[in-house]
Biotite code that builds the C-alpha atoms (Angstrom):
import biotite.structure as struc

atoms = struc.array([
    struc.Atom([-5.885, -6.601, -20.325], chain_id="A", res_id=1, res_name="MET", atom_name="CA", element="C"),
    struc.Atom([-6.044, -6.633, -16.507], chain_id="A", res_id=2, res_name="ARG", atom_name="CA", element="C"),
    struc.Atom([-3.579, -8.776, -14.550], chain_id="A", res_id=3, res_name="GLN", atom_name="CA", element="C"),
    struc.Atom([-3.964, -9.952, -10.990], chain_id="A", res_id=4, res_name="ASP", atom_name="CA", element="C"),
    struc.Atom([-1.435, -8.933, -8.337], chain_id="A", res_id=5, res_name="ALA", atom_name="CA", element="C"),
    struc.Atom([0.222, -12.383, -8.189], chain_id="A", res_id=6, res_name="VAL", atom_name="CA", element="C"),
    struc.Atom([0.852, -12.441, -11.953], chain_id="A", res_id=7, res_name="THR", atom_name="CA", element="C"),
    struc.Atom([2.336, -8.954, -11.778], chain_id="A", res_id=8, res_name="LEU", atom_name="CA", element="C"),
    struc.Atom([4.456, -9.917, -8.778], chain_id="A", res_id=9, res_name="GLN", atom_name="CA", element="C"),
    struc.Atom([5.920, -12.865, -10.700], chain_id="A", res_id=10, res_name="ARG", atom_name="CA", element="C"),
    struc.Atom([6.667, -10.664, -13.690], chain_id="A", res_id=11, res_name="PHE", atom_name="CA", element="C"),
    struc.Atom([8.340, -7.928, -11.635], chain_id="A", res_id=12, res_name="TYR", atom_name="CA", element="C"),
    struc.Atom([10.408, -10.541, -9.781], chain_id="A", res_id=13, res_name="ALA", atom_name="CA", element="C"),
    struc.Atom([11.882, -11.737, -13.097], chain_id="A", res_id=14, res_name="SER", atom_name="CA", element="C"),
    struc.Atom([15.012, -10.123, -14.605], chain_id="A", res_id=15, res_name="PRO", atom_name="CA", element="C"),
    struc.Atom([12.900, -8.520, -17.352], chain_id="A", res_id=16, res_name="LEU", atom_name="CA", element="C"),
    struc.Atom([10.437, -7.203, -14.764], chain_id="A", res_id=17, res_name="GLY", atom_name="CA", element="C"),
    struc.Atom([13.261, -5.744, -12.656], chain_id="A", res_id=18, res_name="GLN", atom_name="CA", element="C"),
    struc.Atom([14.643, -3.955, -15.712], chain_id="A", res_id=19, res_name="ALA", atom_name="CA", element="C"),
    struc.Atom([11.155, -2.680, -16.556], chain_id="A", res_id=20, res_name="ALA", atom_name="CA", element="C"),
    struc.Atom([10.743, -1.448, -12.974], chain_id="A", res_id=21, res_name="THR", atom_name="CA", element="C"),
    struc.Atom([13.973, 0.554, -13.120], chain_id="A", res_id=22, res_name="ARG", atom_name="CA", element="C"),
    struc.Atom([13.079, 2.105, -16.458], chain_id="A", res_id=23, res_name="ILE", atom_name="CA", element="C"),
    struc.Atom([9.448, 2.864, -15.609], chain_id="A", res_id=24, res_name="LEU", atom_name="CA", element="C"),
    struc.Atom([10.243, 4.152, -12.126], chain_id="A", res_id=25, res_name="SER", atom_name="CA", element="C"),
    struc.Atom([12.740, 6.596, -13.518], chain_id="A", res_id=26, res_name="GLY", atom_name="CA", element="C"),
    struc.Atom([10.426, 7.758, -16.299], chain_id="A", res_id=27, res_name="LYS", atom_name="CA", element="C"),
    struc.Atom([7.378, 8.095, -14.043], chain_id="A", res_id=28, res_name="LEU", atom_name="CA", element="C"),
    struc.Atom([9.353, 9.915, -11.387], chain_id="A", res_id=29, res_name="THR", atom_name="CA", element="C"),
    struc.Atom([10.774, 12.250, -14.035], chain_id="A", res_id=30, res_name="ASP", atom_name="CA", element="C"),
    struc.Atom([7.319, 12.942, -15.450], chain_id="A", res_id=31, res_name="LEU", atom_name="CA", element="C"),
    struc.Atom([5.219, 13.140, -12.317], chain_id="A", res_id=32, res_name="TRP", atom_name="CA", element="C"),
    struc.Atom([6.444, 11.939, -8.934], chain_id="A", res_id=33, res_name="GLY", atom_name="CA", element="C"),
    struc.Atom([9.261, 14.218, -7.871], chain_id="A", res_id=34, res_name="ASP", atom_name="CA", element="C"),
    struc.Atom([7.554, 17.316, -9.228], chain_id="A", res_id=35, res_name="ALA", atom_name="CA", element="C"),
    struc.Atom([4.571, 16.736, -6.977], chain_id="A", res_id=36, res_name="ARG", atom_name="CA", element="C"),
    struc.Atom([6.280, 15.013, -4.043], chain_id="A", res_id=37, res_name="GLY", atom_name="CA", element="C"),
    struc.Atom([4.356, 11.777, -4.631], chain_id="A", res_id=38, res_name="LEU", atom_name="CA", element="C"),
    struc.Atom([5.392, 8.193, -4.127], chain_id="A", res_id=39, res_name="SER", atom_name="CA", element="C"),
    struc.Atom([5.537, 6.044, -7.244], chain_id="A", res_id=40, res_name="LEU", atom_name="CA", element="C"),
    struc.Atom([2.316, 4.326, -6.135], chain_id="A", res_id=41, res_name="ARG", atom_name="CA", element="C"),
    struc.Atom([0.465, 7.625, -5.787], chain_id="A", res_id=42, res_name="ASP", atom_name="CA", element="C"),
    struc.Atom([1.911, 8.921, -9.070], chain_id="A", res_id=43, res_name="ALA", atom_name="CA", element="C"),
    struc.Atom([0.605, 5.978, -11.124], chain_id="A", res_id=44, res_name="VAL", atom_name="CA", element="C"),
    struc.Atom([-2.833, 6.393, -9.512], chain_id="A", res_id=45, res_name="VAL", atom_name="CA", element="C"),
    struc.Atom([-2.839, 10.136, -10.257], chain_id="A", res_id=46, res_name="GLN", atom_name="CA", element="C"),
    struc.Atom([-1.843, 9.384, -13.866], chain_id="A", res_id=47, res_name="MET", atom_name="CA", element="C"),
    struc.Atom([-4.783, 6.921, -14.019], chain_id="A", res_id=48, res_name="LYS", atom_name="CA", element="C"),
    struc.Atom([-2.482, 4.049, -14.989], chain_id="A", res_id=49, res_name="LEU", atom_name="CA", element="C"),
    struc.Atom([-4.042, 1.908, -12.219], chain_id="A", res_id=50, res_name="VAL", atom_name="CA", element="C"),
    struc.Atom([-6.864, 2.431, -9.766], chain_id="A", res_id=51, res_name="ASP", atom_name="CA", element="C"),
    struc.Atom([-6.163, 3.061, -6.093], chain_id="A", res_id=52, res_name="ALA", atom_name="CA", element="C"),
    struc.Atom([-7.227, -0.429, -5.004], chain_id="A", res_id=53, res_name="GLU", atom_name="CA", element="C"),
    struc.Atom([-4.910, -2.143, -7.500], chain_id="A", res_id=54, res_name="ALA", atom_name="CA", element="C"),
    struc.Atom([-2.038, 0.089, -6.376], chain_id="A", res_id=55, res_name="ALA", atom_name="CA", element="C"),
    struc.Atom([-2.757, -0.721, -2.720], chain_id="A", res_id=56, res_name="ALA", atom_name="CA", element="C"),
    struc.Atom([-2.900, -4.455, -3.480], chain_id="A", res_id=57, res_name="GLN", atom_name="CA", element="C"),
    struc.Atom([0.408, -4.262, -5.347], chain_id="A", res_id=58, res_name="ALA", atom_name="CA", element="C"),
    struc.Atom([2.022, -2.415, -2.440], chain_id="A", res_id=59, res_name="LEU", atom_name="CA", element="C"),
    struc.Atom([0.761, -5.053, -0.011], chain_id="A", res_id=60, res_name="ALA", atom_name="CA", element="C"),
    struc.Atom([2.277, -7.793, -2.189], chain_id="A", res_id=61, res_name="VAL", atom_name="CA", element="C"),
    struc.Atom([5.566, -5.871, -2.439], chain_id="A", res_id=62, res_name="GLU", atom_name="CA", element="C"),
    struc.Atom([5.736, -5.434, 1.341], chain_id="A", res_id=63, res_name="LEU", atom_name="CA", element="C"),
    struc.Atom([4.661, -9.011, 2.018], chain_id="A", res_id=64, res_name="GLY", atom_name="CA", element="C"),
    struc.Atom([1.602, -7.810, 3.925], chain_id="A", res_id=65, res_name="ARG", atom_name="CA", element="C"),
    struc.Atom([-2.039, -8.851, 3.559], chain_id="A", res_id=66, res_name="PRO", atom_name="CA", element="C"),
    struc.Atom([-4.423, -6.523, 1.754], chain_id="A", res_id=67, res_name="PHE", atom_name="CA", element="C"),
    struc.Atom([-7.602, -5.625, 3.652], chain_id="A", res_id=68, res_name="VAL", atom_name="CA", element="C"),
    struc.Atom([-10.601, -4.107, 1.889], chain_id="A", res_id=69, res_name="ASP", atom_name="CA", element="C"),
    struc.Atom([-12.052, -1.786, 4.518], chain_id="A", res_id=70, res_name="LEU", atom_name="CA", element="C"),
    struc.Atom([-15.371, -1.815, 2.669], chain_id="A", res_id=71, res_name="ASN", atom_name="CA", element="C"),
    struc.Atom([-15.656, -5.456, 3.702], chain_id="A", res_id=72, res_name="GLU", atom_name="CA", element="C"),
    struc.Atom([-14.071, -5.416, 7.171], chain_id="A", res_id=73, res_name="MET", atom_name="CA", element="C"),
    struc.Atom([-15.142, -3.302, 10.106], chain_id="A", res_id=74, res_name="PHE", atom_name="CA", element="C"),
    struc.Atom([-12.932, -2.627, 13.130], chain_id="A", res_id=75, res_name="PRO", atom_name="CA", element="C"),
    struc.Atom([-13.799, -4.211, 16.451], chain_id="A", res_id=76, res_name="ASP", atom_name="CA", element="C"),
    struc.Atom([-15.173, -1.372, 18.615], chain_id="A", res_id=77, res_name="ASP", atom_name="CA", element="C"),
    struc.Atom([-13.234, -2.616, 21.627], chain_id="A", res_id=78, res_name="SER", atom_name="CA", element="C"),
    struc.Atom([-9.834, -1.954, 19.975], chain_id="A", res_id=79, res_name="VAL", atom_name="CA", element="C"),
    struc.Atom([-10.386, 1.534, 18.594], chain_id="A", res_id=80, res_name="LEU", atom_name="CA", element="C"),
    struc.Atom([-9.181, 3.213, 21.782], chain_id="A", res_id=81, res_name="ASP", atom_name="CA", element="C"),
    struc.Atom([-6.033, 1.070, 22.121], chain_id="A", res_id=82, res_name="ARG", atom_name="CA", element="C"),
    struc.Atom([-4.062, 3.398, 19.843], chain_id="A", res_id=83, res_name="VAL", atom_name="CA", element="C"),
    struc.Atom([-3.835, 7.095, 20.774], chain_id="A", res_id=84, res_name="PRO", atom_name="CA", element="C"),
    struc.Atom([-5.588, 9.398, 18.310], chain_id="A", res_id=85, res_name="ARG", atom_name="CA", element="C"),
    struc.Atom([-2.370, 11.322, 17.694], chain_id="A", res_id=86, res_name="SER", atom_name="CA", element="C"),
    struc.Atom([-0.680, 8.101, 16.518], chain_id="A", res_id=87, res_name="VAL", atom_name="CA", element="C"),
    struc.Atom([-3.690, 7.207, 14.354], chain_id="A", res_id=88, res_name="VAL", atom_name="CA", element="C"),
    struc.Atom([-3.671, 10.623, 12.657], chain_id="A", res_id=89, res_name="LYS", atom_name="CA", element="C"),
    struc.Atom([0.100, 10.930, 12.271], chain_id="A", res_id=90, res_name="ARG", atom_name="CA", element="C"),
    struc.Atom([0.523, 7.440, 10.771], chain_id="A", res_id=91, res_name="ASN", atom_name="CA", element="C"),
    struc.Atom([-2.867, 7.106, 9.019], chain_id="A", res_id=92, res_name="VAL", atom_name="CA", element="C"),
    struc.Atom([-3.649, 3.790, 10.718], chain_id="A", res_id=93, res_name="VAL", atom_name="CA", element="C"),
    struc.Atom([-6.848, 2.101, 11.838], chain_id="A", res_id=94, res_name="LEU", atom_name="CA", element="C"),
    struc.Atom([-6.865, -0.491, 14.633], chain_id="A", res_id=95, res_name="PRO", atom_name="CA", element="C"),
    struc.Atom([-8.882, -3.498, 13.418], chain_id="A", res_id=96, res_name="LEU", atom_name="CA", element="C"),
    struc.Atom([-8.855, -6.301, 15.992], chain_id="A", res_id=97, res_name="PHE", atom_name="CA", element="C"),
    struc.Atom([-6.728, -8.288, 18.437], chain_id="A", res_id=98, res_name="VAL", atom_name="CA", element="C"),
    struc.Atom([-5.463, -11.745, 17.491], chain_id="A", res_id=99, res_name="ASP", atom_name="CA", element="C"),
    struc.Atom([-3.317, -13.777, 19.921], chain_id="A", res_id=100, res_name="ASP", atom_name="CA", element="C"),
    struc.Atom([-2.646, -10.664, 22.026], chain_id="A", res_id=101, res_name="ASP", atom_name="CA", element="C"),
    struc.Atom([-1.428, -8.799, 18.934], chain_id="A", res_id=102, res_name="CYS", atom_name="CA", element="C"),
    struc.Atom([-3.197, -5.644, 17.758], chain_id="A", res_id=103, res_name="LEU", atom_name="CA", element="C"),
    struc.Atom([-3.706, -5.698, 14.001], chain_id="A", res_id=104, res_name="LEU", atom_name="CA", element="C"),
    struc.Atom([-3.955, -2.384, 12.188], chain_id="A", res_id=105, res_name="ILE", atom_name="CA", element="C"),
    struc.Atom([-4.764, -1.247, 8.679], chain_id="A", res_id=106, res_name="ALA", atom_name="CA", element="C"),
    struc.Atom([-2.406, 1.392, 7.323], chain_id="A", res_id=107, res_name="CYS", atom_name="CA", element="C"),
    struc.Atom([-1.826, 3.415, 4.188], chain_id="A", res_id=108, res_name="VAL", atom_name="CA", element="C"),
    struc.Atom([1.980, 3.349, 4.427], chain_id="A", res_id=109, res_name="HIS", atom_name="CA", element="C"),
    struc.Atom([4.463, 0.975, 6.068], chain_id="A", res_id=110, res_name="GLU", atom_name="CA", element="C"),
    struc.Atom([4.411, 2.210, 9.688], chain_id="A", res_id=111, res_name="PRO", atom_name="CA", element="C"),
    struc.Atom([7.569, 3.286, 11.466], chain_id="A", res_id=112, res_name="GLU", atom_name="CA", element="C"),
    struc.Atom([8.106, 1.715, 14.905], chain_id="A", res_id=113, res_name="PRO", atom_name="CA", element="C"),
    struc.Atom([7.351, 4.097, 17.774], chain_id="A", res_id=114, res_name="GLU", atom_name="CA", element="C"),
])
């Protein structure tokens, strides 16, 4: 049975969900993650426990960030050159648009400030 990200977030915020997280994280890391140098998110995708989109949505919920489906949103051409290519490649980010003088980017991982 598939669960939406909000339902899963509520579960994992509960005491039972936190215990499950500790147990599953340890087991998954033991079985897959550390051996291959993968994050927990990437490990569960590689093990085909969830698809990549569900894992990305769950990460966005965990980080308190919005999820953007890049199949449905295209970057504004005028912002693509606002971020140097070296920064884009190193951080795997994509400038999307400017809102209230703030450049919004899509990223695979939580970016480090530069």
